[in-house]
KOLDRENDO-844222 format. One record per atom (N, C-alpha, C, O, CB): residue in one letter; z, y negated, x negated. Coordinates in steps of 0.1 Angstrom, whole numbers, plus 5000, padded with zeros to 4 digits. Glycine has a CB too. Example, Ala and Ser with C-alpha at 12.3 -4.5 7.8 and 13.67 -1.06 7.14 Angstrom:
2
A507850574868A507850454877A507850334868A508550334858A509050454887S507150224872S507150114863S507950004871S508049894866S505750064859
This chain:
447
M078060792676M079160702673M079960762661M080360682652M080160692685K080160892660K080960952649K080260932636K080860902626K081161102652I078860952636I078160932624I078260792619I078260762606I076660972625K078260692628K078360552624K079660522617K079760452607K078160452636V080760582623V082060562617V082160622603V082660562594V083160622626L081560742602L081560812589L080760732578L081160732567L081060952590I079560682583I078760602573I079560482569I079560452557I077460562580A080160412578A080960292574A082060322564A082260252555A081560222587A082760442567A083860482558A083260522544A083860492534A084560602564S082160582544S081460622532S081160502523S081460502511S080260712534L080560402530L080060282522L081360202517L081260152506L079260192531T082360202525T083560132520T084160202508T084560132498T084660122532L084360332509L084860402497L083960402485L084360392474L085160552501L082660402488L081660392477L081860262470L081860262458L080260402483A081960152477A082160022471A083360012462A083359952452A082159912482A084460082467A085660082459A085560172447A086260142437A086860132468H084760272448H084660362437H083660332426H083760372415H084360502442L082660252429L081560222420L082060172407L081460212396L080660132426P082960072406P083260022393P083760132383P083460122371P084359912394T084560232388T085060332379T083860432375T083860482364T086160412385Q082960452385Q081860542382Q080960482371Q080360552363Q081060562394A080860342371A079960282361A080460302347A079660282338A079960132364Q081760342345Q082260362332Q081760502326Q081760522314Q083760352331D081260592335D080860722330D079460712324D078660622328D080860822342S079160792315S077860802309S077060892317S077261012317S077860852294L076060842324L075160912333L074160992325L073460932317L074560822344R073961122328R073161202320R071761232325R070761222318R073861332317Y071761272338Y070461322343Y069861242354Y070661192363Y070661472348K068561212354K067961152365K067361252374K067161232386K066861062360L066961372369L066261472377L066561612371L066561622359L064761452378R066961702380R067161842375R066661942386R067261942397R068661862371M065662012383M065062102393M065062242388M064662272377M063662062397T065462332397T065462482395T064362542404T064462522416T066762552397V063362602398V062162652406V062062802404V061462842395V060962582401P062562882414P062363022414P060863062417P060363032428P063263102423L060163122408L058763152410L058563292415L057563312423L057963142396V059363382412V059263522417V060663562421V061663542414V058763622406D060763632433D061963682438D061763812444D061163832455D062563582449F062063922437F061864052441F063164122445F064064112437F061064132430P063264202456P062164252464P061764172476P060964212484P062564392468Q062364052478Q062063972490Q060663952492Q060063962503Q062863842490V059963912481V058463882483V057764012487V056663992493V057863832469A058264122485A057564252490A058064292503A057364352511A057864362480D059364262506D059964302519D059564212531D059464252542D061464302518L059164082528L058863992539L057464022543L056464022535L058963852534P057164032556P055864062562P054963942558P053763962556P055864082577Q055463822558Q054663702555Q054463682540Q053763592536Q055363572561R055263762531R055163762517R055663632510R055763632498R053663772513Y056063532517Y056563412511Y057463342522Y057363382533Y055463312506V058363252518V059063242506V060363312507V060763332519V059163092501S061063342496S062363402497S063363292502S063063172502S062763462484M064563342505M065663252510M065963152498M066063032501M066863322514D066163202486D066563122475D065363022471D065562912468D066863202463Q064163072472Q062962982469Q062962872479Q062762752475Q061663062470S063162892492S063062782502S064162682499S063862562500S063162842516L065362732496L066462642493L066162552481L066362432481L067762712492E065662612470E065462542458E064262452459E064262342453E065262632446Y063162492466Y062062402468Y062462282475Y062062172472Y060862482475A063262302486A063762182493A064662092485A064561972485A064462222506R065562162477R066362082468R065562002458R065961892455R067462172462G064562062453G063661992443G062961872449G062861772442G062662092438M062561882462M061961772468M062961662470M062561542469M061361812482Y064161692474Y065161592475Y065461522461Y065661402460Y066561652480E065461612451E065761552437E064661452434E064961342429E065761672427M063461492436M062361392432M062361272441M062161162436M060961462434S062661282454S062761172463S063861082459S063760952459S062961222477F065061132456F066161052452F065960982438F066360872436F067461132451W065161052430W064760992417W063960862419W064160762413W063961092408G063060872429G062160752432G063060642439G062860532436G061060802441I063960682448I064860592455I065660522444I065960402446I065660652466D066160592434D066960532424D066260422417D066760312415D067460642414A064960452413A064160352406A063860232415A063860112411A062860412401L063560262428L063260152438L064560062440L064359942440L062760212451G065660122441G066860042443G067159952431G067659842433G068060142446N066960012419N067159922407N066159812406N066559702401N067060012395A064959832412A063959722412A064359612422A064059492419A062559782415I064959652433I065359552444I066559482440I066559352441I065559622457V067559552435V068859482431V069159542417V069659652415V070059512441R068959452407R069159502393R070659502390R071359402392R068459402383P071159612386P072659632383P073059572370P073459642361P073059772384K072959432369K073259372356K074759322355K075159292344K072359252355S075459322366S076859272366S077659372375S077059442383S076959132370P078959362374P079859452382P079559432397P079459522405P081259432380G079459302401G079159272415G077859332420G077659382431G079159122418R076759312412R075459362415R075459512415R074659572422R074359302406K076259572407K076259722406K076759772420K076359872424K077159772395I077759702426I078259742439I077159732449I076959822457I079459662443W076459622450W075359602459W074259702457W073659752466W074859462459N073959722444N072959822440N073359962446N072560032451N072759832425G074660002444G075060132449G075060142464G074660242469G076460152444L075460032471L075460032485L074060042491L073760122500L076159912491L073159972484L071759982489L071160122487L070560172496L070859882480K071360182475K070860312473K071460422482K070860512486K070960352458Y072760402485Y073360502494Y072760482508Y072460592514Y074960472495G072560362512G071960342525G070560402526G070060462535G071960202529M069760382515M068360422514M068360582514M067460642521M067660372502T069260642506T069260792505T069760852518T069260962522T070060832494L070660782525L071160832538L069960822548L069760922556L072360752543G069260712548G068160702558G067060802555G066460862564G067560562557F066760832542F065860932538F066261072543F065561142548F065560932523S067561102540S068061232544S067961252559S067661362564S069561242539R068361152567R068361162581R066961172587R066761262596R068961042587F065961102582F064661102589F063561182582F062761242588F064160952590A063561172568A062561252561A062861402561A061861482560A062461202547S064061442563S064361582563S063661662574S063461782573S065861602566E063161592584E062461662595E060961662593E060261722601E062761592608L060461602582L059061612579L058561752577L059361842572L058761522567P057361782580P056861922579P056461962565P055262002562P055661942588I057361932555I057161962541I058462022536I059462022544I056761832533P058462082524P059662152520P060862052518P061162012507P059462222507L061562022529L062861952529L063762032538L063662152540L062561802534G064761962544G065862032551G065462112563G065862232563G066861932555E064662052572E064262132584E063362242581E063562352586E063562032594W062462222571W061662342567W062462452561W062162562565W060562292556A063462422552A064262522547A065062592558A065362712557A065162472536H065562512567H066362572578H065562682585H066062782588H066762452588E064262652588E063462752595E063162862586E063062982591E062162682600E062962842573E062662952564E063863052563E063663172561E062262902550F065062992564F066263082564F066263182576F066563292574F067563002564H065863122588H065663212599H064663322596H064863442598H065263132612R063563272590R062363362589R062663482579R062263592581R061163292584T063463452568T063663552558T064563662564T064363782561T064363492546V065563632572V066363732578V065563822588V065663942588V067563672586L064763752596L063863822605L062863912597L062564022600L063063732614G062363852586G061363922578G061864042571G061164142571G060863832567V063064042565V063564162558V063864272568V064164382565V064764132549N063964232581N064164332592N062864362599N062864412610N065164272602G061664332593G060364372597G059664292608G058764332614G060564512603I060164172610I059564082620I058863962613I059563882607I060664032630A057563952614A056863842609A056963722618A057063742630A055363882606S056863602612S056963482620S056263372612S055763392601S058463452623K056263252619K055663132613K056663022614K057463012623K054263092620N056562932604N057362812603N056762702611N055662652608N057662772589G057462652622G056962542630G057262412625G057162312632G057462562644N057662402612N057962272606N057162272592N057762242582N059462242604W055962302593W055062312581W053662262584W053062302594W055062462576F053162172576F052062092580F050762172583F049962132591F051761992570P050562292577P049362362581P049462432595P048462462601P048962472571N050762442599N050962502612N051162402623N050262362630N052162602611R052362352624R052662242634R053962182630R054562212620R052762302649W054462082638W055562002634W056561992646W056461892653W055161862630D057362102649D058262092660D059562172658D060262202667D057562152672G059862202645G061162262642G061462392649G062462412655G062262172646T060462482648T060562622655T060362732645T059762702634T059662632667V060662852648V060162972642V059463052653V060163082663V061363062636Y058163072652Y057463122663Y056563242658Y056563272646Y056563012670G055763292667G054863412664G055563542667G055163642662G054463402650I056663542675I057463662677I057463702692I057563612700I058963642672T057363822695T057363872709T058763902714T059663922705T056464002710D058963892727D060263932732D060564072729D061764112727D060263912748A059564162729A059764302726A060364322712A061264412710A058464382727S059964242702S060464252688S061964212688S062764282681S059664162679L062264102695L063664052695L064564152703L065664172699L063763912701S063964212713S064764312721S065064432713S066164482714S063964342734A064064482705A064264602697A065264572686A066064662683A062964642691L065164452680L066164422669L067564412675L068464462668L065764282663K067764352686K069064352692K069664492695K070764522693K069164262705Q068764582699Q069164712703Q069464792691Q070464872691Q068064782711T068664782680T068864872669T069664812658T070364882650T067464902663N069764682656N070464612646N070964472651N070464372646N069664602633P071964472660P072364342666P072964252655P072764132657P073464372676N073564302645N074064212634N072864132628N073064012624N074764292624A071764192626A070664122620A070164012629A069763912624A069464222617L070064032642L069663932651L070663812651L070263702651L069463982665L071963842651L072963742650L072863662637L073063542637L074363802652Y072563732626Y072363662613Y071163572614Y071163472608Y072263772602A070063622620A068863542621A069163412628A068663302624A067763612628Y069963412639Y070363292646Y071163192637Y070863072637Y071263322658T072063242629T072963152622T072463122608T072963022602T074363222620A071463182603A070963162590A070463022588A070562962577A069863262586G069862962598G069362822597G070362722593G070262652584G068662782610V071562722601V072662632598V073162662584V073662572577V073762642608Q073162792580Q073662822567Q072862762555Q073462742545Q073662972565S071662722558S070862662548S071462522544S071462482532S069362642552E071862442554E072462312552E073862332544E074162252535E072762242565V074562432548V075862462541V075662502527V076362452518V076662562549M074762592525M074462642511M073862522502M074262522491M073462752512L073062442508L072462332500L073562242496L073662192484L071462252508N074562212505N075662122501N076462182490N076962112481N076562092513K076662312490K077462382480K076762362466K077462332456K077662532483R075462392466R074762382453R074762242448R074962212436R073362432454I074562142456I074462002452I075861962447I075961902436I074061912464S076961992454S078261952451S078662012437S079261942429S079261992462V078362132435V078862202423V078062152411V078562122400V078662352424E076662142412E075862102401E075961962398E075961922386E074462142403D076161872408D076461732405D077761712399D078061602393D076261652418F078661802401F079961792393F079761832379F080261762370F081061892400Y079061942376Y078861982362Y078061892354Y078461862343Y078262122362K077061832360K076061752353K075961612360K075461612372K074661812351K076461512355K076461382361K075061332363K074161342354K077261282353R074761272375R073461222378R073361072379R074461002381R073061282392A072261012376A072060872378A072260832392A072760722395A070560832373L071860912402L072060882416L072561012423L071761092427L070760832423P073861032424P074361152431P073861162446P073561052451P075861152431K073961272452K073361292465K074461302476K074361392485K072561422465G075361212475G076461212485G075961192499G076461242509G077461112482A074961102500A074361082514A073761202520A073861222532A073360962513L073161282512L072461412517L073561502521L073461572531L071561472506I074661512514I075861602517I076361552531I076661632539I076961592506L076561422532L076961372545L076061402557L076461452567L077161212544Y074761392554Y073761422565Y073861572569Y073861602581Y072361382560N073961662559N073961802562N075261842570N075161922579N073861882549A076361782566A077561802573A077461752588A077861822597A078761732567W076861632590W076661582603W075661672611W075861702623W076061442602Y074661722604Y073661812611Y074261932617Y074061962629Y072561852601V075162002609V075762122614V076762082626V076662152636V076562192603H077561982624H078461942635H077661892648H078061932659H079461832631N076661822646N075861772657N075161882664N075061882677N074861672652Y074761992657Y074162102664Y075162172673Y074862212684Y073562202654F076462182668F077462242677F077762142688F078062192700F078762262668W077762012686W077961922697W076961942708W077261942720W077961772692F075661952704F074561972714F074862102721F074662112733F073261972707S075162212714S075262342720S076462352729S076462442738S075462442709T077462272728T078662272737T078562162748T079562142755T079962262729S077462092749S077361992759S076362032770S075762132769S076861862752S076361942780S075461972791S073961962787S073062002794S075761872803E073761892776E072361882771E071762012768E070462032770E072361792758S072462112764S071962252762S071462312775S070462382775S072962342755D072162282786D071662322799D070462252804D069562312809D072862312810S070462122801S069262042805S068062082797S066962092803S069561892803A068262112785A067062162776A066462292782A065262302781A067562172762K067362372787K066762502792K065962472804K064962542807K067962592796V066262372812V065562342825V064262272822V063162312827V066362252834W064262172813W063062102811W062162152800W060962122799W063361962807S062662242791S061862302780S060562372785S059562352778S062662392772P060562452796P059362522799P058162422802P056962462801P059562602811T058462292806T057462202808T056662172795T055462132796T058062072814F057362172784F056762142771F056362252762F055562242753F057662042764E056962372765E056662492757E055462562762E055062552774E057962582756S054862642753S053762722756S054062832766S055162892766S053062782744P053162872775P053362982784P053363112777P053763222782P052362982796L052763112764L052763232756L054063252749L054463162742L051563232746E054663372750E055963392744E055863382728E056863342722E056463532748T054763422722T054663412708T054563272702T054663252690T053463492703E054363172711E054263032707E055562962708E055662842704E053162962714R056563032714R057862962716R058863002705R058763102698R058463002730D059862912703D060862932693D061563062696D061863092707D061862812692F061963132685F062563272687F063963262693F064363352700F062563342674A064663152691A066063142696A066163042707A067063052715A066963102684G065262942707G065462832717G066562732712G066162622708G065862882730A067762772712A068862692706A069762792699A070362882705A069662612717D069862782686D070362882677D071862922681D072163042683D070462842663L072662822683L074062852684L074562902698L075462982699L074862732681T073862862709T074162922722T073663062723T074263152729T073662832733A072463082717A071863222717A072863312709A073063422713A070463222711W073363262698W074263332689W075563372697W075963492697W074663252677A076163272704A077363302711A077063402723A077863492725A077963172717Y075963382730Y075663472741Y075463612737Y076163702743Y074363422748D074663642726D074463772722D075663832715D075863952715D073263782713M076463752709M077663802702M078663852712M079363952710M078263692693F078863782723F079763822734F079163922743F079863982752F080263702741N077863942743N077164042752N076264132744N075064142746N076363962762P076864212735P076064302726P075364412734P074364462729P076964362716E075864452746E075264552753E074164502763E073364592768E076264632761S074064372765S072964322774S071664322767S071564272755S073364182778A070664372773A069264372768A068764232766A069064152775A068364462776F067964202756F067464072754F066564032766F066563912770F066564072741T065964132772T065064102784T065764072797T065164042807T064064212786E067164072796E067864042808E068063892811E068563852821E069264112808R067563812801R067663672803R066763622814R065863702818R067363592790T066963502819T066163452830T064663442826T064363422814T066663312834K063763462835K062363462832K061863322829K062463222833K061563512844F060863312820F060363182816F059463132828F058463202832F059463202803K059763012833K059062962844K057662912840K057462832832K059762842850G056662982847G055262942844G054663002832G053662952827G055162792843G055263112827G054663182815G055163322813G055863372822G054963092803D054863372801D055263512799D056663522794D057263432788D054263572788G057263642796G058563672790G059763602796G059663552807G058463652776V060763592788V062063532792V062163392786V061563352776V063263622788N063063312792N063463182787N064463212776N065663252779N063963082798R064063192764R064963232753R066163132751R067163162744R064263242740R066063012757R067162922757R068362962765R068163012776R066662782761V069562942760V070762972767V071562842768V071762772758V071563082760G071962802780G072762682782G074162712781G074662822782G072462622796F074962612777F076462632775F077062682788F077962762787F077062502771S076662642800S077262682812S077062832815S077762892823S076762602824E075962892809E075763032811E076663122803E076763242806E074263062807L077363072793L078263152785L079463182793L079963102802L078563082772S080063292790S081363332796S082463232791S082263152782S081863472792K083563222798K084663132795K085163162780K085463072773K085863142805D085263292777D085663322763D084663272753D085063222742D085863472762A083363282756A082363242747A082363092746A082163032735A080963292751Q082563022757Q082662872756Q083762832748Q083662742740Q082762822771T084962892750T086162852742T085862882727T086262792719T087362932746F085262992724F084963022710F083962922704F084262872693F084263162709L082962882711L081962782706L082562652704L082262582695L080762782715L083462612713L084162482712L085062482699L085162382693L084962452724R085662592697R086462602685R085562592672R085962532662R087262732685Q084362652673Q083562642661Q083062502658Q082862462647Q082262732663K082862422669K082562282668K083662212660K083362132651K082262222681K084862232663K085962172656K085962222641K086162132632K087262202663L085762352639L085862402626L084762342617L084862332605L085762552626S083562312623S082462252615S082762122609S082062072600S081262242624L083862052614L084261932608L084761952594L084861852586L085461862616L085062072590L085562102576L084462072566L084762042554L085862252575N083162072570N082062032561N082161892557N081461852547N080762072567Y082861812564Y082961662560Y084061652549Y084061542542Y083361582572L084861752547L085961732537L085361762523L085461872517L087161832540N084761662517N084061672504N084061532498N083261442503N082561732506P084761512487P084761382481P083461332476P083161212474P085761392469A082461432474A081161392469A080461302479A079561222476A080361512466I080861312492I080261232502I080461082499I079661002502I080861262516F081661062493F082060922490F081760892475F082360802469F083560902492M080860972469M080360952455M081460972445M081360932434M079860802454I082461052449I083561092440I083161242436I083561332443I084961092446N082361252425N081861382421N082761452412N082561572409N080561362415R083761392406R084761452398R086061372398R086061252399R084261472383I087161452397I088461392396I089061432383I089261552380I089361442408R089361332375R089861362361R091361382361R092061312367R089461242352L091761482353L093161512351L093661472338L094861462335L093461662354G092761442329G093061412315G091861422306G090761442311G094161502310R092061402294R090961412284R090261552285R090961652281R091361372270G089061552288G088261682288G088561772300G088061882300G088561752276V089361732310V089661822321V089361742334V089861632336V091161862321A088561802343A088261742356A088061852366A087761972363A086961662354F088161812379F087861912389F087361832401F087461712402F089161992393N086961902411N086661852424N086961962434N087262072430N085161802426F086761942447F087062042457F086262002470F085961882472F088562052460F085962102478F085462072491F085562202499F085662312494F083862032490T085662182512T085762292522T084362312529T083662212530T086862272532Q084162432533Q082862462541Q083162552552Q083962642551Q081862522531Y082462532563Y082462622574Y080962672577Y080062592576Y083062552587A080862792580A079462852584A079662952594A080463042593A078762902571P078862952605P078763062615P078163182608P077163162600P078063022628T078563302612T078063422606T077763522618T078163502629T078963482596H077163632614H076963732624H078163802629H078263852641H076063842619F079263792621F080563852626F081563752631F082563782636F081163932615G081163622631G082063512635G081863392627G081063302630G083463562635N082663372617N082563262608N083163282594N083863382592N083263142614S082763192585S083263192571S083863052569S083162952571S082163232561I085063052564I085662922560I086062932545I086663032541I086962892569S085662832537S085762842523S086362712517S086162602522S084362862517L087062732506L087562622497L086962652484L087162752477L089162622496I086162552479I085462562466I085962462456I086062342460I083862552468V086362512444V086862422434V086162432421V086462532414V088462442432P085262342418P084562352405P085562282395P086162182398P083262282405V085662332383V086562282372V085762272359V084962352356V087762372371Q086062162352Q085462142339Q086662132328Q087462042330Q084562022338V086662222319V087662212308V086862212295V086362312291V088662332309G086862092288G086062082276G084562102280G084062032288G086462182265N083962202273N082562232276N082462352285N081362412286N081862252263R083462392292R083462502301R083262462315R084062382320R084762592300D082262512322D082062482336D082462602344D081762702344D080562442339L083562582352L084062702359L084062672374L083862562378L085562722354L084162782381L084162772396L085162872402L085262992398L082762802402F085962822411F086862902419F086662882434F086462772438F088362872415G086662992441G086462982455G087363082463G087563192458G085063012459A087863042474A088563132483A087963122497A087563022502A090063082484H087763242503H086963252515H087863332526H088563422522H085663322513R087663292538R088263362549R087163392559R086363312563R089363282556Y087063522562Y085963572571Y086663622584Y087463712584Y085163692565N086263562595N086863582608N085863632619N084763592620N087463452614N086363742626N085563772638N086463732650N087263642648N085263932639R086263782661R087063732673R088563752671R089263662675R086563812686D088963862666D090463892666D091063912652D092263922651D090664012674H090263922642H090763952629H090163862618H089063802619H090464102625G090963842607G090563762596G090763842583G091763902581G091263632596Y089863822573Y089963892560Y089563782550Y089163672553Y088964012559Y089863822537Y089663722526Y088763772515Y088463892514Y091063692520G088263672508G087463692497G087663592486G088263482488G085963692501I087263622473I087463532462I086063522455I085163602456I088563582452E085963412448E084763382440E085163312427E085863222427E083763282449L084563372416L084763312403L083463302396L082563382397L085763412395G083363192388G082063162382G082263082369G083163012367G081163092391I081263102360I081163022348I079662982347I078763062349I081663092335A079362852344A077962802344A077662732331A078562682324A077762712356N076362722328N075862652317N076562692304N076862612295N076062502319Q076862822303Q077562872291Q076662892279Q075862992280Q078363002294R076662812269R075662822258R076262912248R077462902243R075362682252F075463012243F075963112233F074963122221F075263192212F076163242240A073963042222A072963032210A072262902212A072362832222A071963152210D071462862202D070862732201D070062712214D070062602219D069962722189R069262802218R068362782229R068662872242R067862882251R066962822225W069862932241W070163022252W071462982259W072462942252W070363172247Y071462992272Y072662972280Y072663052293Y071563102297Y072862812283A073763062300A073863162311A074863112322A075763032319A074263302306D074663162334D075563142345D075963282350D075163382349D074863062357L077263292354L077763422359L078663392371L079563312370L078463502348T078463452383T079263442394T079663572400T078863662401T078563352405L080963592402L081463722408L082163692421L082863592423L082463782398Q081863782431Q082563762444Q083163902448Q082564002445Q081563722455G084263892455G084864012461G085363982475G085763862477G086064062452W085164072484W085464042498W085964162506W085564272503W084263982504Q086664132517Q086764212528Q086264132540Q086664022542Q088264262530Q085364192548Q084764122559Q084764212571Q084664332570Q083264082555P084764152583P084564222595P083164282595P082164222590P084764132608E083064402601E081664462602E080864392613E079664382613E081764612604S081564352624S080964292635S081964202642S083064192638S080364402645F081464132653F082264032659F083364092668F084564042668F081463952668L083164202675L084064252685L084964362680L085964392686L083364292697K084564432669K085264552665K086264522654K086064422647K084264652660A087264612652A088264592642A087864642629A088564602619A089564662647E086864722627E086464772614E086064662605E085464562608E085364872616H086364692592H085964592582H085464672570H085564792569H087164502577L084864602561L084264662549L084764582537L085064462537L082764662549T084764652525T085164592513T084064602503T083364702502T086464672507G083764492496G082664492487G082664362478G083664292477G081364502494G081464332473G081364212465G079964192460G079064262464G082364212454A079764092451A078464062446A078664002432A079663942429A077763962455V077564012424V077563952411V076163892409V075163952413V077864062400R076163772403R074863702400R074963652386R075863582382R074663582410A073963692378A073863652364A072463592362A071463642366A074063772355R072463472355R071163402352R071263372337R072163322332R070963282360L070163412330L069963382316L068863282314L067763312318L069663522308F069163172307F068163062305F067763062290F068563092281F068762932309H066463022288H065963002275H065262872274H064262852282H065063122270S065662782266S065062652264S063762662257S063762712246S065962552257I062662622263I061362642257I060662512253I059562512248I060462722267G061362402256G060762272253G061762162257G062762192263G059462252259K061462042255K062361932258K062461922273K061561892281K061761802253G063661952278G063961952292G063462062301G063462052313G063561822298V062862162295V062262272302V062862412297V062962442285V060662282300S063362492307S063862622304S063262722314S062862692325S065462622306A063162842309A062762962317A064063042320A064963042311A061663042311Y064063112331Y065263192334Y064863322341Y063863332348Y066263112342V065763422339V065663542347V067063562353V068063522348V065363672338S067063622365S068263632373S068363762379S067363822384S068363522384L069563822379L069863942386L070963922396L071963862393L070264062376N070863962409N071863952419N072064082426N071164132432N071363842429G073264142424G073564262431G074664252440G075664172438G073964372420K074564312452K075664302462K075864432469K074864522470K075264192472T077064462474T077264572482T076964542496T076464432499T078764622480K077264632505K077064602520K077964492524K079164482520K077364732528G077464392531G078164282536G077364152536G076164152532G079464262527W077964042540W077263922541W077563832528W078763812525W077663842554E076563782522E076663692511E075763572515E074463592516E076263752497M076263452516M075463342519M074463312509M074763302497M076363212521G073163302513G072063292504G071263412502G070263412495G072563242490S071763522507S070963652507S070663692521S071563692530S071863762499P069463732524P069163782538P069563922541P069363962552P067663762540Y070063992531Y070364132532Y071764152536Y072664102530Y069964212520L072064232547L073364272550L073664412544L074864442542L073564282565A072664492540A072864612533A073064582518A072764472514A071664712536A073364682511A073464672496A072064642491A071064682496A074064802489N072064552480N070764512475N070864472461N071964422456N070264392484L069764492453L069664442440L068364362439L067264412442L069664562429S068464232435S067364142435S067164082421S068164072413S067464032445A065964052417A065663992404A064763872406A063863872415A064964092395Q064963772398Q064163642399Q063663602385Q064263642375Q065063532405F062563532386F062163462374F061763322378F061163302389F060863542367G062163222370G061863082373G061962992362G062063032350G062763042384M061862862365M061862752355M062962652359M063162632371M060462692354R063462582350R064362462352R063762342344R063462352332R065862502348V063662232351V063162112345V064162002346V064761972357V061862062352T064461932335T065461832334T064861702328T064161712318T066661872326V065061592335V064661462330V065861372328V066661352337V063661392340H065961322316H067161232312H066861092315H067661002313H067461252297
């Protein structure tokens, strides 16, 4: 019911906004960033592919191409030749892209669900646990991460509980991270068909996952799931349900993974945790996270408002984001700004564990051209973060990401990227320890 209300509100605001949008000169039909090499992740992962950033960008590229096709199809069905037809054209394409986002995202190809599972896998992988993506057509199509023994998960919880908690929450972070990149880049570079419907879907996905996790359905799923799951522990999803498993292990760090109830009719434990199994404190915490996840809806881009003009040559936008983390949660306010030909980014972050909160900042400049064929991006972060969920200790650190682009042809650029971080959590990196990573890739733009 909530998603229907949000869709109706989106379409109403879209209709009101389209006439002003039509006055803008639309620049890009397609823009894809393709990381080809990501070191050391490609060496650290037991499966050797793909890195966290690669999975996110491959999925984003598939959405880009799909929306490009939907844009052309929508124009063929309703030609935007007059102001009235432009409104109907926009409503049609918003509905088509929302339907694609909702149903095609679960296909076993590089789209949302596939990237969600790959985010789980990269965190497990850099911690020495190999796995398979259960939403990939050579494997199977059931939205799982499998191929993992109970012993491996038990050892990870015992030796590095933060890593296991990060593995649980990394999947949802893929939707949050994708929305951030879409919102920022669609602000900097205007698109023929902005991806507001995809942003809406991702926000709904995160909130809906919390709704499921805090409802009786999570308990029902634990009861009926053994009927449909394999009796072999390596064929079952590593978490069962990400968010209830996260809450359970976060509030019970001393409990062995193998203390969970036995799997009925098969090997090992039932990895699913029902909401009713959580302690009262854990239930209260999870219910609060469900409310906080509504922050992901606070994004004007959902309503196709990708920039707010303050005057000639000055524009901004804003959006809030919530993401569960291994230490609790991250709440962010992101403000992209355009001043003349300067593309700037400002961000404020709050990192919370059970009892304490700390802050971080983010500053960036993008698409900065300094020679005929050369341009660059630079992002700086500084933070204080809880070290874990239950303890008072915190750590101070930050991250820097620099990308250098070289135009090698019409609409084609090559880039190299360096990303360095201290100890701590950075969304989009599977490493909680200090790390230095390098990438090489391509960017393709179609006007």
